[in-house]
N, C-alpha and C positions, 0 to 999 in steps of 0.2 A: 133828234137829240134825246138822250136818255140819261137818267141819273144812275151812276155806278158807284159801288162801294169798294174802297181800297184799304188794305192793311199794310202799312209801310214800316219797316224796321228803322227805328231812330236810336242812335247811341254812338258809342265809340269803343275803343279798346278796353275800357273799364266796365262796359256793360250797356244794356239798353233794353228797349221793349218795342212791341208793335203799337203803332198809333193809327187810329181809324180816320179816314178822310172820305168825304163824299163830294163828287164833282159831276158836272154835266159832260157827257161824252158825245161827240158828233161822229157821224159815219166817216170811215176812212182813217180814224185815229189809230195810232199805235201806242204801246205802253209808254214809250218815252214822251210822247205828246202829253199823256195823262200826268206823268211826273212833273213836266213843266207847268201844267195847269195847277197841280197841287202846290208847286212852289209859288206861283203867281197869286193864288187865292188864299192859301192857308199856311204855308210854311216856307217863307222865303229863304230860310237858312238850311233847308234840306240839301244835303250834299249828294251829288250824282255826277259821275264821270261820263262824258260823251263828247263826240267831235263831229263826225261826218253825217250822221243820221241817214246813212245809205248802206249800212251793212258791210263796210269795207275797212273801217279803222279798228274795229274790235274793242273800242273803248267802253261801250255801254253794257258790258257783260254783267249779269246779275241772275238771281234765281227768282223765277216767276211761278207762283203756285208749286214751288218745290222743284222746278226743273231749270237747269242752267240754260239761259237764252240771251240773245241780244234784244234789248228792250226796243230798239229802233226797228226791228224786223218782226216783232210780235204784235199782230193786229188784234184789236179789241173784238172784232167780230168772230174770233176763234173761241171766245168764252161764252158761256150761257148768259142769258139776259139778267138772271138773278144771282149770278156767281160772284162771290167776293174774290178780288184779285189780291193775292198776297205777294209782296215784293220785298226781297231781302238781299244783302250782299252775298257774294260767293262764299260758301262755307269753308272751303279748303284753305283759304288765305286769311291772315289777320285783318280785322276791321280797322280802317282808319277813322271813318265817321260815316254814319248813316249807310248809304248804298255803295260807298267807296271802299274797296279792298286794297290791301298792300300786296301787290303782285311782284315785289322785288325778288322773291325766290326764283322766279322764272328767268330774270335777267342774270342772276348768279349762275344758273344752270347753263345759260347760253354762253357765258364767258368761259366755261370749262371746256368747251368743244373746240378743238383745233380747226383752223380754217382749211379750205381746199389747198391741197398740195399737188399742183398739176404736173404731169410729166413734161419733159422738154418738148418744145415745138419741133416740127419736122424740118428737114433741110430747106424747105421753101418758106419757113417762118410761120407756118399755119398749124393750127390744131384741127384734127379731123375726128368726127364722131359719127356713128350710125344714128339715123333719125329715131329708131326704136329705142336706143339707149337714152337719147335726149327726152323722148316722150315719157319714159319711165320716171325720171326724176322731176320733170316739169310739174307734175301734179302736186308735189310737196311745196312748190313755190307759191301755191294759192293761199297758203296759211296767212291769216290776217292777225294772228297772235291775240285772239280774243281770250284765250286760256280757258275756254269752256271745257275743252277736253281734259285739261289739268284739274279743273274744279270737280268734274264728275268722276274722275279716276278714283276708284275705291282704294287702291294701294296708297295713294297720297292722302286720301281723306280718312280712311279707317284704320290703317295699319301703322301709322306714325313712321312711315318709311321715307320721308322726304330727303333724308341724307343718303339713302341707299338706292332710290329710284328717281331718275330724272324726269319721268312723266312722258305721256304720249306726244306732247308737242315737240319734245327734244329727241324722242325716238324718230320722229319725222325728219328732223334736221340731220341726225346721224345717218339715217337711211339715204337722204339726199346726197350726202358725202360719200358714204360707203358704196353706193351704187353709181356714183358719177363716173362716166367713162374716162375722164381725164385724171381722176384722183389716184395718187400712188401711195397714200398713207394706209397703214394697216390699223384699223380701228377696232377690230374684233375683240382683242383682249380687254380694252376699255369698255366696250359695249357690255361685256359680261361682268367685269369686276367693278368698274367705277360707276357705270350708268344703270346697272341693275336690270338688264333685259329679262332675266329669269323671274323677276317678281311679277311681271304681267301675266295674268292667267286668262287673257283673251276673252273677256266678257263683251267686247265691242261697244261698250257704253260710250267710249270716246268718239268712235265713228258716228254713233247715232246723234250726238249733239253738235257735230261740226257744221257750221253754217255754210262752209264752202264744199261740203260733201266729199271731203278727202277720204280715201279708203285707208284710214290710219292703221287699223288692225291688219287687214289683209294685205295691203300693199307695202307697209313699212315695218310694223312690229314683227309679224310672222316671218318675213324674209330675214330679218336680223336675227331672230331666234334660230332659224335654220342654219345660218352661217356659224353661230356659236356652237350649235349641236354638231355640225359637220367638223368643226375644228377640234372640239374638246371631248366629244363622246363617241365619235366614230373610231373603232379599234385601229383601223389602218392609219388614220390621221394621228392617233395617239402615238403609234409606233414611229411614224415619220417625224413627229416632234422630238421624240427621244433621240432619234438618229441625228437630226439636224440641229437640235438645241433651240428650235424656234418656240416662242411662247404660244 
C-alpha cells in the first residue's frame, strides 16, 4: 500500500476548480477504484459516471493526466510512484458536474444517420454475403461508445465544427452501413455534405485512444474519403454525373 496524490476537477457548467485528495492505493487498483475511495473517504458528493468496470460499457470515460481514457482500464501501476494523477471530465463536451460530461451531442448525431436499407431477399428467402465482406464491417461493431475518439478529435475540440463534422465515432457507423454488403442506400452525398468527411485531416488520434483498437482512421474514415473523392473529384465520374443527373 502506498499514499498517492490526486487532483480532481470539481464543479459544474458554471465553473469549478481542481481539488487535491490523498488516499492509500493498493496493488492492482485502477483509477476508478481510486475515485470510489475518494468518494468514500473525502467527497461523497463527487459525481462520476460508471457501470460495468470491465471496459465494455464506455461509461467511465474521462481525461487522466490530459489523455482521454477509461478510468476502469487505467491501472495505477502505469504511473510513477511520486506522480500526481490529474482527473477531469472530457473537454470536448459540456460539463454536467464534476467528472460527468454531457454527451448528448453524440446521440443527436446518431439519430441523423439513416438505418440499414437491405436489398430484397433471394427467391429462397435468404440473404447471402461473402465472409470477407462481413469481416470488413464486423470490426466497427466492437465500438462501446465511450466517445473517447470524439473527445480527442481536434476538429470537434478546437475548430468549433460540431455542427459540420459528425466525428470519428459516427464515421465508423457510416462506414459500417456504406460498406455493408446488403445495404442499398447511397450515403456518399451526405457523408460529404452533412457529416463533413472532408474536415478530418487524418491525424489518427482517434485510433490511438480507442480501447477496442478499432482502425477508425485507416479502415473507416479514409475509405469514406476515397469514395467521396472518386464520386466528386474524378473527372470521369464528374462527367458521368452530368450525363445521368446523379448527385
